[in-house]
C-alpha positions as CSV (number, residue, x, y, z in Angstrom):
1,M,0.1,0.0,0.0
2,K,1.4,3.4,-1.0
3,K,2.1,5.7,1.9
4,T,0.7,9.3,1.6
5,I,2.9,10.7,4.0
6,I,6.4,11.1,3.1
7,G,8.4,10.9,6.2
8,D,9.7,8.6,9.0
9,N,7.4,5.9,10.6
10,L,6.7,6.8,14.3
11,P,4.6,4.1,15.7
12,N,4.6,5.6,19.3
13,I,2.9,9.0,18.9
14,P,0.0,9.6,20.9
15,W,-3.3,8.1,19.3
16,E,-7.1,7.5,19.9
17,N,-9.2,6.0,17.2
18,K,-12.2,7.9,16.2
19,P,-15.1,7.5,18.6
20,A,-18.0,5.8,16.9
21,D,-20.4,8.7,16.9
22,C,-18.0,11.2,15.7
23,S,-18.6,12.2,11.8
24,D,-15.6,15.0,11.7
25,V,-12.2,14.3,10.1
26,L,-10.6,15.9,13.5
27,W,-11.3,14.2,16.8
28,R,-10.1,15.2,20.5
29,Y,-8.4,13.3,22.8
30,S,-10.2,11.9,25.6
31,G,-7.6,12.9,28.4
32,N,-7.5,16.6,27.3
33,P,-6.1,19.2,28.5
34,V,-2.8,17.6,28.4
35,L,-1.4,20.4,30.4
36,G,-3.6,22.4,32.4
37,W,-3.7,25.6,35.0
38,N,-0.3,25.7,37.1
39,P,1.6,23.1,35.6
40,I,5.3,23.8,37.0
41,P,6.1,26.1,39.7
42,K,7.2,29.0,37.6
43,A,4.2,29.1,35.1
44,A,0.5,29.3,35.6
45,R,-0.1,28.2,31.7
46,I,1.5,26.5,29.1
47,Y,-0.2,26.5,25.8
48,N,0.5,27.1,22.0
49,S,3.6,24.8,22.1
50,A,5.6,22.5,19.8
51,V,6.9,19.0,20.3
52,L,9.3,16.7,18.3
53,P,10.6,13.2,18.4
54,Y,13.9,12.7,19.7
55,N,16.1,9.7,20.6
56,G,13.0,7.4,20.6
57,E,11.5,9.5,23.0
58,F,9.9,13.2,22.6
59,A,11.2,16.9,23.1
60,G,9.2,20.1,23.3
61,V,9.7,23.8,23.6
62,F,6.5,25.1,25.5
63,R,5.2,28.6,25.7
64,A,5.0,29.3,29.6
65,D,3.4,32.4,30.9
66,Q,5.1,32.9,33.8
67,K,3.3,34.3,37.4
68,N,4.7,37.8,36.3
69,G,2.5,37.6,33.1
70,R,5.5,37.4,30.6
71,A,5.6,34.7,28.0
72,T,9.0,32.9,27.8
73,L,10.1,29.6,26.4
74,F,10.7,26.3,28.5
75,F,12.2,23.2,27.3
76,G,10.8,19.9,28.2
77,K,10.6,16.0,27.5
78,S,8.4,13.1,27.6
79,Q,8.5,9.1,26.7
80,D,4.9,9.2,25.5
81,A,4.6,12.9,24.4
82,L,1.4,12.9,26.7
83,K,3.2,13.2,30.4
84,W,5.7,15.9,30.4
85,T,8.7,16.6,32.5
86,I,9.3,20.8,31.9
87,G,12.6,22.2,33.2
88,P,12.0,24.8,36.4
89,D,13.6,27.4,34.1
90,P,13.1,29.3,31.0
91,I,15.9,28.2,28.1
92,Q,18.9,30.1,28.4
93,W,19.5,31.4,25.2
94,V,23.2,32.2,24.0
95,D,24.9,33.8,20.8
96,E,27.0,32.2,18.4
97,N,30.1,32.6,20.6
98,G,28.4,31.3,23.8
99,K,27.6,34.4,25.7
100,P,24.0,35.2,27.0
101,N,21.6,36.3,24.6
102,P,18.5,36.5,26.3
103,T,14.8,37.4,24.9
104,S,12.7,40.0,26.1
105,Y,9.6,38.0,25.8
106,A,8.9,34.7,23.5
107,Y,5.8,33.0,22.4
108,D,4.3,30.5,20.3
109,P,7.1,28.6,19.2
110,R,7.2,26.0,16.4
111,F,10.0,23.3,16.3
112,V,11.4,21.4,13.4
113,K,14.0,19.2,12.6
114,I,16.2,19.9,9.4
115,D,19.1,17.7,8.5
116,N,20.9,17.1,11.7
117,T,19.7,20.4,13.5
118,Y,16.7,21.4,15.5
119,Y,15.2,25.0,14.8
120,I,13.0,26.9,17.2
121,V,11.0,29.7,15.6
122,W,9.1,32.1,17.6
123,C,7.6,35.4,18.3
124,D,10.2,37.8,19.4
125,D,10.5,41.2,20.5
126,M,12.6,43.4,18.1
127,H,11.3,46.8,19.1
128,G,7.7,45.2,18.2
129,A,6.5,41.7,17.6
130,S,8.8,39.8,15.2
131,I,10.1,36.4,14.4
132,G,12.7,35.1,16.4
133,L,14.8,31.9,15.2
134,G,17.3,29.7,17.1
135,R,18.7,26.1,17.0
136,T,20.1,23.4,19.1
137,T,21.9,20.1,18.0
138,D,21.9,18.5,21.5
139,M,18.8,19.8,23.4
140,K,21.2,21.4,26.0
141,T,22.7,24.6,24.4
142,F,20.2,26.7,22.5
143,I,21.7,29.5,20.1
144,R,19.9,32.5,19.3
145,M,20.2,33.4,15.7
146,P,19.6,36.7,13.9
147,N,15.9,37.7,13.3
148,P,14.9,36.5,10.0
149,L,12.5,39.4,9.3
150,M,11.6,43.0,10.4
151,P,8.7,43.4,12.6
152,F,6.0,43.5,12.6
153,N,5.5,40.0,11.9
154,R,4.2,36.7,13.7
155,N,3.7,33.0,13.2
156,G,6.9,32.2,11.4
157,V,7.0,28.4,10.4
158,L,10.1,26.8,8.7
159,F,9.5,23.7,6.4
160,P,11.0,20.5,7.5
161,R,13.4,20.3,4.3
162,K,14.7,22.6,1.7
163,V,12.7,23.2,-1.5
164,N,14.6,23.8,-4.6
165,G,17.7,24.5,-2.7
166,K,16.4,27.2,-0.3
167,Y,15.0,27.2,3.1
168,L,11.4,28.1,3.3
169,L,9.7,30.3,6.0
170,L,6.0,31.1,6.4
171,S,5.0,34.1,8.3
172,R,2.2,36.5,8.7
173,P,3.2,40.3,8.5
174,S,0.9,42.8,10.7
175,D,1.3,46.3,12.2
176,S,1.9,47.1,15.9
177,G,-1.7,46.4,16.9
178,H,-3.5,43.0,16.9
179,T,-2.4,41.8,13.4
180,P,-5.1,43.6,11.1
181,F,-3.0,42.6,7.9
182,G,-3.9,39.1,8.8
183,D,-2.4,37.3,5.4
184,I,0.2,34.4,4.9
185,F,3.5,34.9,3.1
186,L,6.3,32.8,2.0
187,S,10.2,33.7,2.4
188,E,13.3,31.9,1.2
189,S,16.6,31.7,2.3
190,P,19.9,30.1,1.1
191,D,21.5,30.2,4.6
192,M,19.0,30.6,7.4
193,I,20.7,34.3,7.6
194,H,19.5,36.2,4.5
195,W,15.6,36.2,3.8
196,G,14.1,37.2,0.7
197,R,12.1,36.5,-2.2
198,H,8.9,37.0,-0.5
199,K,5.7,35.6,-2.1
200,F,1.9,35.8,-1.2
201,V,0.3,32.3,0.0
202,M,-3.1,32.9,1.2
203,S,-5.4,35.8,2.7
204,K,-7.9,35.9,5.5
205,G,-11.8,35.7,4.4
206,G,-13.1,33.4,1.9
207,Q,-16.9,32.4,1.7
208,G,-17.5,31.8,5.5
209,W,-16.7,33.9,8.7
210,W,-14.5,31.8,10.5
211,Q,-11.2,33.3,9.0
212,G,-12.4,36.5,7.9
213,V,-10.1,38.5,10.6
214,K,-6.9,37.0,10.0
215,V,-5.4,33.6,9.2
216,G,-1.7,32.2,10.4
217,A,0.1,29.1,9.8
218,G,0.0,26.5,12.1
219,P,2.5,23.4,12.8
220,V,5.3,22.6,10.4
221,P,4.1,21.4,7.0
222,I,3.4,17.8,6.7
223,E,4.9,16.3,3.1
224,T,2.4,14.1,1.6
225,T,2.0,12.4,-1.8
226,E,-0.7,15.4,-2.3
227,G,1.6,18.1,-1.5
228,W,2.5,20.2,1.8
229,L,-0.3,19.6,4.2
230,L,-0.5,22.5,6.5
231,F,-3.0,23.2,9.7
232,Y,-3.6,27.0,10.2
233,H,-5.7,29.2,12.4
234,G,-8.5,31.3,11.4
235,V,-10.1,34.2,13.5
236,S,-13.7,35.5,13.4
237,T,-14.8,38.4,15.4
238,T,-17.9,38.3,17.6
239,C,-19.7,40.8,19.6
240,N,-17.7,39.1,22.7
241,G,-14.2,39.3,21.1
242,F,-12.2,37.0,18.8
243,V,-12.7,33.3,18.1
244,Y,-10.0,31.2,16.8
245,S,-10.5,28.1,14.9
246,Y,-8.3,26.1,12.9
247,G,-8.5,24.4,9.3
248,A,-6.0,23.0,6.8
249,V,-4.7,23.8,3.4
250,I,-2.5,21.8,0.6
251,L,0.3,23.6,-0.8
252,D,2.3,22.7,-4.2
253,I,5.1,20.6,-3.2
254,D,7.5,22.2,-5.4
255,D,6.3,25.8,-5.1
256,P,4.4,26.0,-1.5
257,S,3.3,29.6,-2.4
258,K,0.6,28.1,-4.6
259,V,-2.4,26.6,-2.6
260,K,-4.0,23.6,-4.4
261,Y,-6.9,23.1,-1.6
262,R,-8.1,25.1,1.4
263,S,-10.6,23.9,3.8
264,R,-14.0,25.6,3.0
265,D,-15.3,24.9,7.0
266,Y,-13.1,24.8,10.0
267,L,-12.1,21.7,11.3
268,L,-12.0,22.4,14.8
269,T,-13.5,25.2,16.8
270,P,-13.7,26.1,20.5
271,E,-16.6,24.0,21.9
272,K,-14.9,22.1,25.2
273,P,-14.9,23.9,28.2
274,Y,-11.2,24.0,28.3
275,E,-11.0,25.8,24.9
276,T,-14.0,28.3,25.7
277,T,-13.1,29.1,29.2
278,G,-9.9,30.5,30.2
279,F,-7.5,33.1,30.2
280,V,-8.6,34.2,26.7
281,P,-11.9,32.3,25.7
282,N,-12.5,30.9,22.5
283,V,-9.3,29.7,21.3
284,T,-7.9,26.7,19.6
285,F,-4.6,27.5,18.1
286,P,-2.3,24.8,16.5
287,C,1.3,24.8,17.0
288,A,2.7,21.3,16.4
289,N,1.9,17.8,14.8
290,L,3.5,14.5,15.2
291,Y,2.9,11.9,12.4
292,D,3.5,8.2,11.4
293,A,4.2,7.6,7.8
294,E,3.3,4.0,8.0
295,T,-0.2,4.3,9.3
296,G,-1.2,8.0,8.4
297,R,-1.9,9.0,11.8
298,I,-1.5,12.5,12.8
299,A,-1.6,14.1,16.2
300,I,-2.0,17.8,16.2
301,Y,-1.1,19.9,19.6
302,Y,-2.9,23.1,20.1
303,G,-3.3,25.9,22.9
304,A,-6.7,25.9,24.4
305,A,-8.3,29.2,25.6
306,D,-4.6,30.4,26.0
307,T,-4.6,28.3,29.2
308,C,-3.6,25.2,28.5
309,T,-2.5,22.6,26.1
310,A,-4.8,20.0,24.2
311,L,-4.3,17.2,21.4
312,A,-6.5,16.2,18.4
313,F,-6.2,13.4,15.9
314,A,-6.8,12.8,12.1
315,Q,-5.8,10.0,9.6
316,V,-4.2,11.4,6.8
317,D,-6.3,10.1,3.8
318,E,-9.4,10.8,5.3
319,L,-8.6,14.5,6.1
320,I,-6.9,15.1,2.6
321,A,-10.1,13.7,1.0
322,Y,-12.1,16.1,2.8
323,I,-10.1,19.0,2.3
324,K,-10.2,18.2,-1.5
325,N,-13.9,17.6,-1.6
326,N,-14.7,20.7,0.5
327,S,-12.3,23.1,-0.8
328,E,-12.5,26.9,-0.5
329,Q,-13.1,28.8,-3.9
330,F,-10.1,31.0,-4.2
C-alpha cells in the first residue's frame, strides 16, 4: 500500500481511534487537556507549544506564561508525548560565541528538525513583535540566531526540508496592533541568515466567516504525495471578541506559495470547556503535529483558551479527501 505521508514511521505517537459517534475528520483526545493550569512552579499556563520526536522519545519547546505575566520558552521531555517533564527555568539562550543572549519575551514556538539541526521559531521582541529564530543540536545549548524578518510579524513556520535548494519560512506580516493585515506569506533563504524573494500564499476571508479577520500558519507542514499539508488558524470577530478555529490547506510540493486546496469550513473550533473558558476564551490554536507515515496517523497539539495544551487526531487519507472535496473557492 502506497504511503501518503512522506516521512518517518513513528508508531509511538499519541493516538486514539475515532469515536463511533464522531462524523468529523478531527477528533479530540479524551484525556484533554494534556497540560492544565499551573503546570510547573514558575508558570501559570503552558499552551501554544511545539513537540518533536527525539532519541526514541519526545522533546518540546513550550510557551509558558510566568507568574509575572510574561511569556517565555521552556524546554521539556516526555516518553509518550502526553506526560511531560518541563524544566524549572526558561531556556537560556546564547549567541554564536556562547555569551548570554536573552529574549525580552518569547511565545508561540514552532519546532522542526532540518538535517541534523533542530530549529525553533517563535514570536520575539525586536522593538515590536517579530520572528525569533534559534537552533540546537543537543537539546542543551540553545543558540539564538539573527531575526529572519523585520517587525511587525508573527506565526513564523519553517518547512522541514529545503525546497529547490532553499530554506522556506511562512509568516504573517502585521502592524503594531493586533495583526489586522492577517495574510500568510512565504520567504526563502540560502543559509538561514539572509531572507528574501517573499511571496504571497493565502489571505484571510473566503466564503465563510470563521477566518475573516486573519489567518496564520500552524504546525510545521507535513510532506505528502498530494502536497504540503498545513494546519492553520483562522480568526473571526464576534460581539464578545475573537474566536480562533483551525482548518488545513494543501500547498504545491515544489512551489508552496501555490494553494491547491483549502478547507472551506473549520476542522475544529472552540466547543469544550477548556477551549471556551480560560485566560483568553474561545481559542483553539495549533502549533505542532506528530505523524506516523506507516499508518497515516496525525496528532495535532493545540493551545486552548490561552491556558492549556490539548490534542486532536486525524487520519491523513480521510483528512486530505475531505479538504479536496470541501475546498474553499479562491
